[in-house]
C-alpha positions in Angstrom: -11.5 -22.8 8.0 -10.1 -21.2 4.9 -10.7 -17.7 6.3 -9.0 -18.7 9.6 -5.9 -20.0 7.9 -5.8 -17.1 5.5 -6.1 -14.5 8.2 -3.5 -16.1 10.5 -1.1 -16.4 7.6 -1.6 -12.8 6.6 -1.0 -11.3 10.0 1.4 -13.8 11.7 3.3 -14.8 8.5 3.4 -11.2 7.2 4.6 -9.8 10.5 7.3 -12.5 10.9 8.5 -11.8 7.4 8.8 -8.1 8.1 10.6 -8.8 11.4 13.0 -11.1 9.5 13.7 -8.3 7.0 14.0 -5.8 9.9 16.7 -8.0 11.5 18.9 -7.9 8.4 18.0 -4.4 7.1 19.3 -1.4 9.2 16.5 0.7 10.7 12.9 0.1 11.7 11.6 -1.7 8.6 8.2 -2.5 10.0 7.6 1.1 11.0 8.7 2.2 7.5 6.2 -0.3 6.1 3.4 1.1 8.3 4.4 4.6 7.1 4.0 3.5 3.5 0.5 2.2 4.3 -0.3 5.5 5.9 1.0 7.4 2.9 -1.2 5.3 0.6 -4.2 6.0 2.8 -3.5 9.8 2.9 -3.0 9.9 -0.9 -6.3 8.0 -1.3 -8.2 10.4 1.0 -6.7 13.5 -0.7 -7.9 12.0 -4.0 -11.4 11.6 -2.7 -11.4 15.1 -1.3 -10.2 16.8 -4.5 -12.8 14.9 -6.6 -15.6 16.1 -4.2 -14.3 19.6 -4.1 -14.7 19.8 -7.9 -18.1 18.2 -7.7 -19.3 20.7 -5.1 -18.1 23.6 -7.2 -20.3 22.3 -10.1 -23.2 22.1 -7.7 -22.7 25.7 -6.6 -22.8 26.8 -10.2 -25.9 24.6 -10.8 -27.8 26.5 -8.1 -28.0 29.6 -10.4 -29.9 27.6 -13.0 -33.6 28.3 -13.3 -34.6 24.6 -12.9 -35.8 23.4 -9.5 -33.1 21.7 -7.5 -32.8 19.7 -4.2 -30.8 20.3 -1.1 -27.6 19.5 -3.0 -28.3 22.1 -5.6 -28.8 19.5 -8.3 -31.6 18.7 -10.8 -32.7 15.2 -11.8 -31.1 13.9 -14.9 -33.0 14.6 -18.2 -33.5 12.4 -21.2 -33.9 8.6 -21.5 -32.5 7.9 -18.1 -35.0 10.3 -16.4 -37.9 8.7 -18.4 -37.0 5.1 -17.3 -39.9 4.0 -15.1 -39.4 0.3 -14.1 -41.8 -1.6 -11.8 -40.5 -1.2 -8.3 -40.9 -3.3 -5.1 -39.9 -2.1 -1.7 -38.6 -4.8 0.7 -38.5 -4.4 4.5 -37.5 -7.4 6.6 -38.9 -6.8 10.1 -39.1 -8.7 13.4 -40.9 -7.4 16.4 -41.0 -3.9 15.1 -44.5 -2.8 16.4 -43.1 0.5 17.6 -42.0 1.7 14.2 -43.7 -0.4 11.4 -46.9 1.6 11.0 -45.1 4.9 10.5 -42.7 3.3 8.1 -45.4 1.7 6.0 -47.3 5.0 5.8 -44.2 6.9 4.8 -43.2 4.4 2.2 -46.6 4.4 0.5 -46.4 8.2 0.2 -43.6 7.8 -2.3 -44.7 9.4 -5.5 -44.3 6.7 -8.1 -46.6 4.4 -10.2 -46.3 0.6 -10.3 -45.1 0.4 -6.7 -45.5 -2.4 -4.2 -44.4 -2.6 -0.6 -43.4 -6.0 0.8 -43.1 -6.4 4.6 -41.4 -9.7 5.4 -42.5 -10.6 8.9 -39.8 -12.8 10.4 -41.9 -14.7 13.0 -42.7 -11.6 15.1 -44.1 -12.2 18.6 -45.3 -8.7 19.4 -48.2 -6.6 18.0 -46.6 -6.2 14.5 -48.7 -8.9 12.7 -52.0 -7.3 14.0 -50.8 -3.9 12.8 -49.9 -5.2 9.4 -53.3 -7.0 9.1 -55.0 -3.7 9.7 -52.8 -1.8 7.3 -53.4 -4.4 4.5 -57.1 -3.5 4.5 -56.2 0.2 4.1 -53.5 -0.1 1.4 -54.0 -2.3 -1.7 -50.3 -2.1 -2.7 -49.1 -3.5 0.7 -48.0 -7.2 0.7 -47.1 -9.1 3.9 -45.0 -12.2 3.7 -45.0 -14.2 7.0 -42.1 -16.5 7.3 -42.8 -20.0 8.6 -41.4 -21.1 12.0 -38.0 -22.8 11.5 -37.1 -20.8 8.4 -33.5 -20.1 7.7 -32.5 -17.2 10.0 -31.3 -13.8 8.9 -32.1 -10.9 6.7 -30.7 -12.4 3.6 -32.9 -15.4 3.7 -36.0 -13.2 4.4 -35.1 -11.0 1.4 -34.6 -14.1 -0.8 -38.1 -15.4 0.0 -39.6 -12.1 -1.1 -37.5 -12.0 -4.2 -38.9 -15.4 -5.3 -42.4 -13.8 -5.2 -41.6 -10.4 -6.5 -41.8 -9.7 -10.3 -40.5 -6.1 -10.2 -37.6 -4.9 -12.3 -36.1 -3.0 -9.3 -35.9 -4.0 -5.7 -35.4 -1.3 -3.0 -34.3 -2.5 0.5 -35.1 -0.5 3.6 -34.8 -1.1 7.3 -37.9 -1.1 9.5 -37.3 2.4 10.8 -36.5 4.1 7.4 -37.9 7.4 6.4 -37.6 9.0 2.9 -39.1 11.9 0.9 -41.9 11.4 -1.6 -39.6 12.0 -4.5 -37.1 9.3 -3.4 -37.5 7.1 -6.5 -37.6 10.0 -9.0 -34.2 11.1 -7.6 -32.6 7.7 -7.5 -33.8 5.7 -10.5 -32.0 7.9 -13.1 -28.7 7.0 -11.4 -29.7 3.3 -11.6 -30.8 3.5 -15.3 -27.5 2.8 -17.2 -27.2 -0.8 -18.4 -23.9 -1.4 -16.6 -25.2 -0.2 -13.2 -26.5 -3.0 -11.0 -27.2 -1.1 -7.7 -27.4 2.3 -6.1 -26.8 3.3 -2.5 -28.3 6.6 -1.1 -26.9 8.7 1.7 -27.9 7.6 5.2 -28.7 10.1 7.9 -29.8 10.1 11.5 -33.2 11.5 12.5 -32.8 15.2 13.2 -34.9 15.2 16.4 -32.6 12.8 18.3 -30.0 14.3 20.5 -27.1 13.2 22.7 -23.4 12.3 22.4 -23.9 8.9 20.8 -26.4 10.3 18.4 -24.0 13.0 17.3 -21.2 10.5 16.8 -23.4 8.3 14.6 -24.5 11.3 12.6 -20.9 12.2 12.0 -20.0 8.6 11.3 -22.6 8.5 8.5 -21.3 11.8 7.2 -17.8 10.4 6.9 -19.2 7.3 5.2 -21.0 9.6 2.7 -17.7 11.4 2.1 -16.0 8.1 1.3 -18.8 6.7 -0.8 -19.2 9.9 -2.9 -15.5 10.2 -3.4 -15.3 6.5 -4.5 -18.2 7.1 -6.9 -16.5 10.1 -8.5 -13.1 8.5 -9.1 -14.6 5.2 -10.4 -13.8 3.1 -7.4 -15.7 0.4 -5.5 -18.9 1.9 -3.9 -20.5 -0.3 -1.3 -24.1 -1.0 -0.4 -25.3 -0.1 3.1 -28.4 -2.2 3.7 -30.8 0.7 4.3 -31.7 2.7 1.1 -30.2 0.4 -1.5 -31.7 -0.1 -5.0 -30.8 -3.2 -7.0 -31.9 -4.3 -10.5 -33.6 -7.6 -10.5 -31.5 -9.0 -13.3 -28.3 -8.1 -11.3 -29.6 -9.9 -8.3 -30.5 -13.0 -10.3 -27.1 -12.8 -12.0 -25.3 -13.1 -8.6 -27.7 -15.6 -7.1 -29.6 -13.3 -4.8 -28.5 -12.6 -1.3 -26.1 -14.9 0.6 -28.0 -16.6 3.4 -24.8 -17.4 5.3 -23.4 -13.9 5.6 -23.9 -11.6 8.7 -23.7 -8.5 6.5 -25.9 -9.0 3.5 -25.1 -5.6 2.0 -21.3 -5.9 2.0 -21.4 -9.4 0.8 -23.7 -8.5 -2.1 -21.4 -5.5 -2.9 -18.5 -7.9 -3.4 -20.4 -10.3 -5.6 -21.8 -7.5 -7.8 -18.3 -6.2 -8.2 -16.9 -9.6 -9.2 -19.8 -10.0 -11.7 -18.8 -6.6 -13.3 -21.9 -4.8 -12.1 -21.3 -1.1 -11.3 -22.5 0.2 -7.9 -23.2 4.0 -7.8 -23.7 6.4 -4.8 -26.6 8.8 -5.0 -26.4 11.8 -2.6 -29.5 13.4 -4.1 -31.8 11.3 -2.0 -31.4 10.4 1.7 -32.8 7.7 4.0 -33.2 8.7 7.6 -33.0 6.1 10.4 -33.0 5.9 14.1 -29.7 6.3 16.0 -28.8 3.7 18.6 -28.8 5.3 22.0 -27.1 2.7 24.2 -23.5 1.7 24.2 -24.3 -2.0 24.5 -26.6 -2.1 21.4 -24.2 0.1 19.4 -21.2 -2.1 20.2 -23.1 -5.3 19.2 -24.1 -3.8 15.9 -20.7 -2.3 15.0 -19.0 -5.6 16.0 -21.2 -7.4 13.4 -20.3 -4.7 10.9 -16.6 -5.1 11.6 -16.7 -8.9 11.3 -18.7 -8.8 8.1 -16.3 -6.2 6.6 -13.3 -8.4 7.3 -15.0 -11.7 6.2 -16.2 -10.4 2.9 -12.6 -9.6 1.8 -11.5 -13.0 2.9 -14.4 -14.8 1.3 -13.8 -13.1 -2.1 -10.0 -12.5 -2.1 -9.4 -15.0 -4.9 -12.1 -13.9 -7.4 -11.4 -10.2 -6.6 -7.8 -10.7 -7.6 -8.5 -12.3 -10.9 -6.7 -10.2 -13.6 -9.9 -9.3 -15.5 -12.2 -8.5 -12.5 -11.2 -5.0 -11.2 -9.9 -1.8 -12.6 -6.6 -0.3 -11.4 -8.6 2.3 -9.5 -10.8 -0.2 -7.8 -7.8 -2.3 -6.7 -6.1 0.8 -5.2 -9.3 1.8 -3.5 -9.8 -1.7 -1.9 -6.2 -1.8 -0.8 -6.7 1.6 1.0 -9.8 0.4 2.8 -8.2 -2.9 3.7 -5.5 -0.8 5.4 -8.1 0.3 7.9 -8.2 -3.2 9.3 -4.6 -4.2 8.9 -2.9 -1.1 10.5 -4.4 -1.6 14.1 -3.2 -5.1 14.6 0.2 -4.3 13.0 0.6 -1.4 15.4 -0.4 -3.6 18.3 2.1 -6.3 17.3 4.8 -3.7 16.9 4.0 -2.2 20.4 4.5 -5.7 21.8 7.7 -6.1 19.8 9.1 -2.8 21.0 8.3 -3.7 24.6 10.1 -7.0 24.3 13.1 -5.3 22.7 13.2 -2.8 25.5 13.2 -5.6 28.2 15.9 -7.7 26.5 18.0 -4.7 25.6 17.4 -4.9 21.8 17.1 -1.9 19.4 14.2 0.5 19.9 12.8 3.3 17.8 10.4 5.2 20.2 10.6 8.5 18.4 9.9 7.1 15.0 7.1 4.9 16.4 5.5 8.0 17.9 5.7 9.7 14.5 4.0 6.7 12.9 1.2 6.9 15.5 0.7 10.6 14.8 0.6 10.0 11.1 -2.2 7.4 11.6 -4.1 9.8 13.8 -3.8 12.6 11.2 -5.3 10.3 8.5 -8.3 9.7 10.7 -8.6 13.4 11.5 -8.4 14.3 7.8 -11.3 12.0 6.9 -13.4 12.9 9.9 -13.0 16.7 9.4 -13.8 16.7 5.7 -16.7 14.3 6.0 -18.4 16.3 8.8 -17.6 19.6 7.0 -19.0 18.5 3.7 -22.0 16.4 4.7 -23.2 17.8 8.0 -22.7 21.4 6.9 -21.3 22.5 10.2 -19.2 25.6 11.1 -15.5 25.4 11.5 -15.7 25.3 15.3 -18.5 22.7 15.4 -16.6 20.6 12.9 -13.5 20.6 15.0 -15.5 19.6 18.1 -17.4 16.9 16.3 -14.1 15.6 14.8 -12.7 15.2 18.4 -15.9 13.4 19.5 -15.8 11.1 16.5 -12.1 10.3 17.2 -13.0 9.3 20.8 -16.0 7.3 19.5 -13.9 5.4 16.9 -11.3 4.4 19.5 -13.8 3.3 22.1 -16.2 1.5 19.7 -14.5 0.6 16.4 -11.0 -0.4 17.7 -12.2 -3.1 20.1 -14.7 -4.3 17.5 -11.9 -4.7 14.9 -9.6 -6.6 17.3 -12.4 -8.9 18.7 -13.6 -9.6 15.1 -10.1 -10.6 14.0 -9.7 -12.8 17.1 -13.1 -14.4 16.5 -12.3 -15.2 12.8 -8.8 -16.6 13.6 -9.4 -18.6 16.8 -13.1 -19.2 17.4 -15.6 -21.4 15.6 -17.6 -19.6 12.9 -21.3 -19.4 13.6 -24.2 -17.5 12.2 -25.2 -15.0 14.8 -27.1 -12.2 12.9 -29.4 -10.2 15.2 -31.6 -7.3 14.1 -31.1 -3.9 15.6 -33.9 -3.0 18.0 -35.8 0.2 17.2 -37.8 2.3 19.6 -39.7 4.8 17.4 -37.9 7.7 18.9 
């Protein structure tokens, strides 16, 4: 109820306040306000880009060094952080994943690292997955299978909490059931997690290279843009977020925030907020990647992205009070969060202003069609700026390919993400809240 009242107050009360000011102040005040939001987002994106340009120049110089380096031209950190070898448990929560689970288990147990255990949390599967896991247990001594009891609290968070209660490892790494990583995954990522103030690390997510198609390309570009944002935020000292698949968390950080939140529909974003509030730093590691299967149907993709959009909005509402405590966030983190909140506030503000302009036109009130078109163009340019740079830097495409993929991603964002944002806002404000987490189906493509 608190979230519903807060969100209605923000959008309706805020919009009415701006319209009231607009009535007494000459000119289109709301459009000017939206322009200010756009300017803030453009400045934020430019800041992220400049930080990454400097970082990539350092990587290019590092390629000339005699030490071995990875695809990013970087070497693993040296010294005490590189020598840190904590005990590590891998967690995979899975339900009816018989098509992918064996390949994933075999891949995970090829990770080159001592003191490693793999936990598969079987969430009451009804397919062949339990039989497959029984067979694999006899082959791998470091494989543990936790079968949840019927009637257990639903959701990924609850499944992970059950495994956390049994695990004794210093570091927990969470993967999806279709994840694929390189054997040196932990040797690349643990040095980033080693500093005392770092509570978690998120690696770059990528789509399997062998998948093809329009939706696959759009999701690959979407992940590249996310890597652009995440790496930029890491470089400027802003608020990096966990992404569920390929996240490393220190056990003491998890215990400090009470584990995962069983009532959230996006366990990763919720945990990111609580770690941030508890003054744990989250880092982004581009040195290692986790590959996962793209969704190839519009219906499944829409369902997943709708859950992501709703979870993204709810986590800000859930933690708005502790996040705004004076001692919690740095100035940079506050600016960063404001810029990303703008992604969810601008679409409904624009929609309400379109409605207002239409009403004004019908009753003969003042209209500002040219200025409104300029505002819409500014919003579109912000999106294009992010899409282009993310694809260019993290998919390593030519200029022509980048332009084409940017256009495809723009269409994809308007068809998938815009409806998801509006429907999520409507659900939070006017529908009863209910837990409806559903795992994404994998096909072993």
